[in-house]
PALUMBA-196119 format. One record per residue (C-alpha): x, y, z. Coordinates in steps of 0.5 Angstrom, whole numbers, padded with zeros to 4 digits, always signed. Example, Ala and Ser with C-alpha at 12.3 -4.5 7.8 and 13.67 -1.06 7.14 Angstrom:
BEGIN
+0025-0009+0016+0027-0002+0014
This chain:
BEGIN
+0000+0000+0000+0006+0005+0002+0009+0004-0005+0003+0005-0008+0001+0011-0005+0008+0014-0006+0009+0012-0013+0002+0013-0016-0003+0017-0012+0001+0022-0008+0005+0026-0015-0002+0026-0017-0005+0030-0011+0001+0034-0011+0000+0036-0018-0007+0038-0016-0005+0042-0010+0001+0046-0014-0002+0047-0020-0009+0049-0018-0009+0056-0021-0006+0053-0028-0012+0048-0028-0017+0054-0027-0014+0058-0032-0014+0051-0037-0021+0050-0035-0024+0056-0037-0019+0057-0043-0022+0050-0046-0029+0053-0045-0028+0059-0049-0024+0056-0055-0033+0053-0057-0038+0059-0056-0042+0057-0062-0043+0051-0059-0046+0054-0052-0050+0059-0056-0053+0053-0060-0055+0048-0054-0058+0055-0051-0063+0056-0057-0065+0049-0058-0067+0048-0050-0071+0054-0051-0074+0052-0057-0076+0045-0053-0079+0049-0047-0083+0053-0051-0085+0047-0056-0088+0043-0049-0092+0049-0047-0095+0050-0053-0097+0043-0053-0099+0044-0046-0103+0050-0047-0106+0045-0053-0108+0039-0048-0111+0044-0043-0115+0046-0049-0117+0039-0050-0119+0038-0043-0123+0044-0043-0127+0045-0049-0128+0038-0051-0127+0034-0044-0123+0029-0048-0116+0029-0044-0117+0023-0040-0116+0023-0032-0110+0028-0033-0114+0032-0037-0120+0032-0032-0115+0033-0026-0112+0039-0030-0119+0042-0031-0122+0041-0025-0116+0044-0022-0116+0050-0026-0124+0051-0025-0123+0051-0019-0117+0056-0018-0120+0061-0023-0127+0059-0025-0129+0063-0031-0122+0065-0032-0120+0058-0034-0124+0058-0040-0119+0064-0042-0112+0062-0039-0111+0056-0045-0112+0061-0050-0108+0065-0046-0102+0060-0046-0102+0058-0053-0101+0066-0055-0096+0067-0050-0092+0061-0052-0093+0062-0059-0091+0069-0058-0085+0068-0054-0083+0063-0059-0081+0069-0065-0079+0075-0060-0074+0072-0055-0071+0077-0050-0077+0083-0052-0077+0086-0045-0084+0090-0047-0087+0082-0049-0085+0080-0042-0090+0086-0039-0095+0085-0044-0097+0078-0042-0095+0079-0035-0101+0085-0035-0105+0080-0040-0105+0075-0034-0107+0080-0029-0113+0081-0033-0115+0074-0033-0114+0074-0026-0119+0080-0026-0124+0077-0030-0125+0071-0024-0125+0077-0019-0132+0080-0024-0135+0073-0025-0134+0073-0017-0137+0079-0015-0143+0078-0020-0145+0071-0018-0144+0072-0010-0148+0077-0006-0144+0077+0000-0137+0076+0002-0136+0069+0006-0130+0069+0008-0130+0074+0013-0136+0070+0017-0134+0067+0024-0137+0060+0025-0137+0062+0032-0132+0066+0037-0125+0062+0036-0127+0059+0028-0127+0063+0023-0130+0061+0016-0124+0063+0012-0121+0057+0010-0128+0053+0009-0130+0058+0005-0124+0058+0000-0125+0051+0000-0133+0051-0002-0131+0057-0007-0126+0052-0010-0130+0046-0010-0136+0050-0014-0133+0053-0019-0129+0046-0020-0136+0042-0021-0141+0047-0024-0136+0052-0027-0138+0058-0025-0136+0064-0021-0129+0066-0020-0126+0060-0017-0121+0060-0010-0117+0066-0013-0123+0070-0016-0126+0069-0009-0120+0071-0004-0119+0078-0008-0127+0078-0009-0129+0078-0002-0123+0083+0000-0127+0088-0006-0134+0086-0003-0131+0088+0004-0128+0094+0003-0132+0097-0002-0139+0095-0003-0142+0092-0009-0143+0097-0013-0136+0101-0011-0133+0094-0014-0136+0094-0021-0133+0101-0021-0126+0100-0019-0126+0094-0023-0127+0098-0029-0122+0102-0028-0118+0097-0027-0119+0093-0034-0119+0100-0038-0112+0101-0034-0110+0094-0037-0112+0095-0043-0108+0102-0044-0102+0098-0042-0103+0092-0046-0105+0096-0052-0101+0103-0051-0107+0107-0054-0111+0112-0051-0118+0111-0049-0120+0118-0051-0117+0118-0058-0121+0111-0059-0127+0113-0058-0127+0119-0061-0125+0115-0067-0131+0111-0066-0136+0117-0066-0133+0120-0073-0135+0113-0075-0142+0112-0072-0143+0119-0075-0141+0118-0082-0145+0112-0081-0151+0115-0079-0151+0120-0084-0151+0115-0089-0156+0112-0087-0160+0118-0087-0158+0119-0094-0161+0112-0096-0168+0113-0092-0169+0120-0096-0167+0117-0102-0172+0111-0102-0178+0117-0099-0177+0121-0105-0178+0114-0110-0184+0113-0106-0187+0120-0107-0184+0120-0114-0188+0114-0116-0194+0116-0112-0194+0123-0115-0194+0119-0122-0200+0114-0120-0205+0120-0118-0202+0123-0125-0204+0117-0128-0212+0117-0125-0213+0124-0126-0211+0122-0133-0216+0116-0133-0222+0121-0129-0221+0126-0135-0223+0121-0140-0230+0119-0138-0235+0122-0142-0239+0129-0138-0245+0126-0139-0243+0120-0134-0242+0124-0128-0246+0120-0123-0241+0116-0119-0241+0108-0121-0238+0107-0113-0245+0111-0111-0249+0107-0116-0245+0100-0113-0246+0103-0106-0254+0104-0107-0254+0097-0111-0251+0093-0105-0256+0097-0100-0262+0094-0104-0259+0087-0104-0258+0087-0096-0265+0091-0095-0268+0083-0098-0270+0079-0092-0265+0073-0092-0268+0067-0090-0263+0062-0086-0265+0056-0090-0266+0059-0097-0261+0055-0102-0255+0059-0106-0259+0059-0112-0265+0062-0109-0260+0068-0106-0257+0070-0113-0264+0070-0116-0266+0076-0111-0260+0078-0112-0261+0079-0120-0268+0081-0119-0266+0087-0115-0260+0089-0120-0266+0089-0125-0270+0094-0121-0264+0099-0121-0265+0105-0126-0260+0109-0128-0262+0117-0130-0257+0120-0134-0255+0127-0131-0255+0133-0137-0252+0139-0136-0257+0145-0134-0259+0150-0139-0257+0144-0145-0262+0140-0149-0260+0133-0150-0260+0131-0157-0262+0125-0160-0254+0122-0161-0253+0124-0154-0259+0120-0151-0257+0114-0154-0250+0115-0151-0253+0115-0145-0257+0108-0146-0250+0105-0148-0247+0108-0142-0253+0106-0137-0253+0098-0140-0245+0098-0139-0245+0101-0131-0251+0095-0130-0246+0090-0133-0241+0092-0129-0245+0093-0122-0247+0086-0124-0240+0083-0125-0237+0086-0118-0243+0083-0115-0241+0076-0117-0233+0078-0116-0235+0079-0109-0234+0074-0104-0240+0071-0100-0239+0073-0093-0237+0067-0088-0242+0066-0083-0239+0063-0077-0243+0058-0073-0247+0061-0067-0245+0059-0060-0252+0057-0058-0250+0050-0062-0245+0048-0057-0247+0045-0051-0247+0050-0044-0244+0048-0038-0249+0046-0032-0244+0046-0027-0240+0052-0029-0240+0055-0021-0235+0053-0017-0236+0050-0010-0232+0053-0004-0228+0047-0001-0224+0052+0003-0225+0047+0009-0223+0040+0005-0217+0043+0002-0214+0046+0009-0216+0039+0012-0212+0036+0006-0206+0041+0006-0205+0039+0013-0206+0032+0013-0200+0033+0007-0195+0036+0012-0196+0031+0017-0195+0025+0012-0188+0028+0010-0186+0030+0017-0187+0023+0019-0182+0021+0014-0178+0026+0016-0179+0031+0011-0180+0039+0014-0185+0042+0009-0190+0047+0009-0195+0048+0004-0195+0055+0001-0201+0055-0004-0206+0051-0007-0210+0051-0014-0215+0048-0015-0217+0045-0023-0223+0042-0026-0219+0035-0025-0213+0035-0020-0211+0040-0014-0204+0042-0014-0202+0044-0007-0194+0047-0007-0189+0045-0002-0183+0049+0000-0179+0044+0003-0174+0047+0009-0167+0048+0008-0162+0041+0007-0169+0037+0005-0168+0034-0002-0172+0034-0008-0171+0027-0009-0174+0025-0002-0180+0028-0004-0181+0025-0010-0180+0017-0008-0185+0018-0003-0191+0019-0009-0194+0012-0006-0194+0014+0001-0197+0020+0000-0203+0017-0004-0204+0013+0001-0205+0018+0007-0209+0022+0002-0213+0016+0000-0212+0018-0007-0212+0014-0013-0206+0017-0016-0201+0023-0015-0196+0027-0020-0190+0030-0017-0188+0036-0021-0180+0038-0018-0180+0043-0018-0185+0047-0021-0182+0052-0026-0181+0059-0024-0182+0058-0017-0178+0055-0011-0183+0050-0009-0185+0043-0011-0192+0041-0014-0197+0035-0011-0202+0034-0017-0208+0030-0012-0214+0028-0017-0221+0031-0015-0226+0027-0011-0231+0030-0016-0228+0032-0023-0232+0037-0027-0231+0037-0034-0230+0043-0038-0235+0044-0045-0232+0047-0051-0237+0053-0051-0234+0056-0045-0227+0056-0048-0229+0059-0054-0234+0064-0051-0228+0067-0047-0224+0073-0048-0218+0070-0049-0221+0066-0055-0224+0072-0058-0218+0077-0057-0213+0072-0060-0209+0074-0066-0208+0068-0070-0213+0065-0075-0211+0058-0073-0212+0059-0065-0213+0052-0062-0218+0052-0055-0215+0047-0051-0219+0048-0045-0216+0050-0037-0210+0049-0035-0209+0047-0027-0211+0053-0024-0218+0054-0028-0215+0059-0033-0217+0059-0041-0211+0056-0045-0211+0058-0052-0205+0057-0056-0203+0058-0064-0202+0053-0069-0198+0058-0073-0193+0058-0068-0192+0050-0066-0192+0050-0071-0193+0042-0072-0196+0038-0066-0197+0031-0065-0202+0028-0061-0202+0021-0058-0206+0017-0053-0209+0010-0051-0216+0009-0053-0221+0013-0050-0216+0018-0047-0219+0024-0051-0215+0024-0057-0221+0024-0062-0224+0029-0058-0218+0033-0058-0218+0033-0066-0226+0035-0066-0224+0041-0061-0218+0043-0065-0222+0043-0072-0228+0047-0069-0223+0052-0066-0221+0053-0073-0229+0054-0075-0231+0058-0070-0224+0062-0072-0223+0063-0079-0226+0064-0086-0224+0058-0092-0221+0065-0095-0215+0064-0089-0215+0057-0087-0216+0050-0091-0217+0044-0088-0214+0037-0091-0216+0031-0087-0213+0024-0087-0218+0019-0084-0214+0011-0085-0220+0009-0079-0226+0012-0084-0231+0014-0079-0228+0019-0074-0227+0025-0079-0232+0023-0085-0237+0027-0081-0234+0033-0084-0235+0033-0091-0238+0038-0094-0235+0044-0091-0233+0050-0094-0226+0050-0091-0224+0043-0094-0220+0042-0100-0222+0036-0102-0226+0031-0099-0224+0027-0093-0218+0022-0095-0220+0014-0092-0216+0010-0097-0208+0009-0094-0205+0010-0102-0209+0017-0103-0206+0019-0096-0199+0018-0099-0201+0022-0105-0204+0028-0101-0198+0029-0096-0193+0028-0103-0198+0034-0106-0197+0038-0099-0190+0037-0101-0191+0040-0108-0195+0046-0105-0190+0047-0100-0185+0048-0105-0189+0052-0110-0190+0057-0104-0183+0058-0103-0182+0059-0110-0187+0064-0110-0184+0068-0104-0178+0068-0108-0181+0072-0114-0184+0076-0109-0177+0077-0105-0181+0076-0098-0180+0071-0092-0186+0068-0090-0193+0067-0092-0196+0073-0087-0191+0078-0091-0194+0075-0098-0201+0076-0096-0199+0083-0094-0197+0084-0101-0203+0082-0103-0207+0087-0100-0203+0092-0104-0202+0089-0111-0209+0087-0114-0206+0082-0119-0204+0077-0113-0208+0072-0110-0208+0071-0103-0205+0064-0100-0209+0060-0095-0206+0057-0089-0208+0050-0089-0207+0045-0083-0207+0037-0085-0210+0033-0080-0208+0025-0080-0212+0022-0075-0208+0015-0074-0201+0015-0076-0200+0008-0075-0205+0006-0080-0201+0010-0085-0194+0008-0083-0197+0000-0084-0199+0002-0090-0194+0006-0094-0188+0007-0088-0183+0010-0093-0188+0015-0097-0191+0017-0090-0185+0018-0086-0181+0022-0092-0186+0027-0094-0188+0028-0086-0181+0030-0085-0180+0034-0091-0187+0038-0088-0184+0038-0081-0178+0041-0083-0180+0046-0088-0187+0048-0088-0187+0053-0083-0186+0059-0087-0190+0056-0093-0196+0056-0089-0197+0049-0088-0198+0046-0082-0199+0039-0079-0203+0035-0074-0201+0028-0073-0206+0024-0068-0204+0016-0066-0206+0011-0061-0200+0007-0061-0194+0011-0059-0189+0006-0060-0182+0008-0064-0184+0004-0070-0190+0009-0070-0187+0015-0067-0180+0014-0071-0174+0019-0069-0175+0022-0075-0182+0024-0074-0180+0026-0066-0174+0030-0069-0178+0034-0074-0185+0036-0069-0182+0040-0063-0190+0041-0060-0193+0034-0057-0199+0033-0053-0199+0026-0048-0206+0023-0046-0206+0018-0041-0202+0012-0043-0201+0005-0040-0194+0005-0038-0187+0010-0037-0184+0007-0044-0190+0010-0048-0190+0017-0044-0182+0017-0045-0184+0016-0052-0188+0022-0053-0185+0027-0049-0178+0025-0047-0180+0024-0040-0185+0020-0035-0191+0023-0033-0197+0021-0038-0198+0014-0035-0201+0018-0028-0206+0021-0032-0213+0020-0031-0216+0020-0037-0222+0024-0040-0218+0029-0044-0213+0030-0037-0207+0031-0042-0200+0035-0041-0199+0039-0047-0191+0040-0049-0191+0046-0054-0184+0048-0057-0180+0053-0053-0183+0050-0046-0178+0047-0040-0183+0042-0038-0190+0040-0040-0196+0043-0038-0202+0040-0035-0209+0041-0038-0216+0039-0037-0218+0039-0045-0224+0041-0048-0230+0037-0049-0235+0037-0055-0240+0031-0057-0241+0028-0064-0249+0032-0063-0245+0038-0063-0240+0037-0069-0247+0034-0073-0250+0041-0071-0244+0045-0073-0243+0042-0080-0250+0042-0082-0251+0049-0080-0244+0050-0084-0246+0046-0090-0253+0050-0091-0250+0056-0091-0245+0055-0096-0243+0050-0101-0236+0046-0101-0231+0048-0105-0227+0043-0107-0221+0043-0111-0221+0039-0117-0215+0039-0119-0211+0036-0112-0218+0030-0113-0215+0028-0120-0208+0029-0118-0209+0024-0112-0213+0019-0117-0208+0019-0122-0203+0017-0117-0207+0012-0114-0208+0009-0121-0201+0010-0124-0199+0006-0118-0204+0000-0118-0201-0001-0126-0194+0000-0124-0196-0006-0118-0198-0011-0124-0192-0010-0129-0186-0015-0129-0179-0012-0126-0175-0008-0131-0170-0014-0133-0175-0019-0133-0173-0021-0140-0166-0020-0139-0166-0025-0133-0171-0030-0137-0166-0030-0143-0161-0031-0138-0165-0037-0135-0166-0040-0142-0159-0040-0144-0157-0043-0138-0163-0048-0137-0163-0047-0130-0166-0041-0125-0164-0040-0118-0165-0033-0115-0158-0033-0113-0155-0033-0120-0161-0028-0122-0157-0024-0116-0150-0025-0118-0151-0023-0125-0155-0017-0125-0152-0014-0119-0159-0013-0115-0161-0016-0108-0164-0021-0106-0171-0020-0105-0171-0017-0112-0168-0023-0115-0173-0028-0111-0179-0024-0113-0177-0025-0121-0176-0031-0120-0183-0032-0117-0186-0028-0124-0182-0033-0128-0186-0038-0125-0193-0034-0126-0192-0033-0133-0190-0041-0134-0183-0041-0136-0180-0044-0129-0182-0050-0125-0184-0051-0118-0179-0050-0113-0174-0056-0112-0172-0055-0105-0163-0053-0106-0163-0055-0113-0164-0050-0118-0171-0049-0122-0172-0053-0129-0173-0049-0134-0180-0050-0139-0177-0046-0144-0173-0048-0149-0168-0044-0153-0172-0044-0160-0179-0043-0156-0175-0037-0153-0173-0034-0160-0180-0035-0163-0183-0031-0158-0178-0026-0158-0179-0025-0166-0186-0025-0165-0185-0019-0160-0181-0016-0164-0185-0016-0170-0192-0019-0169-0195-0017-0177-0190-0022-0180-0192-0027-0175-0200-0027-0177-0198-0026-0183-0194-0033-0183-0199-0036-0179-0205-0035-0184-0200-0037-0190-0198-0044-0186-0207-0044-0185-0208-0043-0192-0203-0049-0194-0206-0053-0189-0213-0052-0192
């Protein structure tokens, strides 16, 4: 060991101790020999750091905006939201932009200051969100004398922002609570505005006053241009009016002086004389027109001659000619004038004999007390704050105590029904727009809602829409009127006997009482034949009630074509919808008013069985596009299953009415939630129009079959039906063509026959491979060959035998191509035989 120490280790140690300075200088010199290598290494490290930060920013963006970062992404997402609240939405963008700018601006101190101010702005966004969301500071509350709520409040802020993505998170809550405690909410908002303006100036280095001046000058110039444009348009309109007045004066100057009596006055007097005739309500249209003709024959026109001038014989002849012309013009105007539509009187509808409300205050108080006691026995503290008595159900509004879960009340539905001795209850938790839970209990004595009391109401009379629908009364007893035009399409579904057909009759009767045939037309499709056939003959019908499923598909396809034609008219008139078009019609005489068309399908299930593809396609096209064209779909069905109410139909018909159904599955099919299975039937419905958060419970109005018959007979007597012959001929033609096409052979029938004759065998798989068709079509062609007598019977898995040889096929083909030559050859053979 001594030898090794002396000979090997000690010399090196002595060298290190003695030449320490030389060693340091040598190392320094060695580093200074390659400065470029060090610089390039630091740049690579800098770019790597920037790329890592960019990747991290992109990862945070995916995690926050798309929720696609996995476990780590969810952690960062929750952490950033808990830290900054709403500011977490802006932070990933800030990190990405900052790293991107740093990559191209290394060493820029001004950029560092801008980025610092930007991140401070993000923090104050979180502070602003916290101040808006929170009413008063929480961190300064003391739980007791020795315990503060500082750290628990910060934890609550963190958890609330992390889970619900609201407020300002931990940082925003900490700073915001100090501002709220020191300044109050209004002063804090003012201070935050000043801070944001200061940050804006620091980041952009631009004066706010200069920006406001530029904005003001831009607004002034834009306003001047707008005023010039409006004045130019008004000047054009005034010039057109002046030209129109000038043209009218020229036309008036061309009228002969002997004909000074105003035609309008003469027409008015003629109409008054016609109106003086007593009209028999049971008189036919032919009798009324005969009376009008007699009155117009009695009208005499006396020529007005200027005083002091004696009429000459030629002038008398001219006066007589003018007299005849004026009479003919009056008669033509009378024929052009549309006969006014007389709405059915209210006396045709039955009045409600039990319209007065009964005073059940004592019973309601007892039921409310019993309900509170029942909930208290299960450990639920709640108080009844309001009671609404409807026609069929009574709703008790419960306000639960703090800390009581809503789900706990919902789970006690059966127990509440047992204690209240009710057949079944429905719980609405919570009531939209109220901090209460609604418990709907059926009334012991259910009151019916008659259609007359709904139509006779002020709400229906003042309702502006031509397609008003008198639904009934809601849970508080108020009349409910809705607009079909705003729905714009409606799906009605419910079990048999729940009130679906009565609802459809109520809808039709509402339209008959509200609008004339010139404003609204009806297209009814009734595969069940007996439901809507009673309305045949009313003037609102476009065509008689369609009962054939094939014609029903054709009627829906006609509606699609009518919709497309109306859109072409709208495009030519430069309008967007039917209301704008009809307003334009009032100004222009050469245009014809378009009525709204309500298409009513009483039983969708039968149509889906008969022609599912055509019906579903037509319904979807109408539901997607027909609103602006004035076409509205009303679809009713008693089988709310997914094969009838398909996903496409549900997606395109937003408004629904659900009557009583047998299960929650059917209820979810109609209104996408449970509840319809707990309805009482007999018109009790859940109305779920577009725009509502939850369905509304309504007792539908009732109309009997006798009332419908009285209304229809009244309309038939007063006005004759005006069916559209063009639509009827189109439907009949479509049905006949479909029947004809169903009897024809397939398009490739002859080619398949030729192939089978050459192969001398026939099979569906051979036809399928050769002509590249589906198996169903190939099997159908094979059946047609068998029916025609060219192919033998089925022999299991073996191909079928051909009953036609190649020579016979060639003869048949030649006969089909040249039938005259074949007949001549047969006649020649017959003569030779003779």
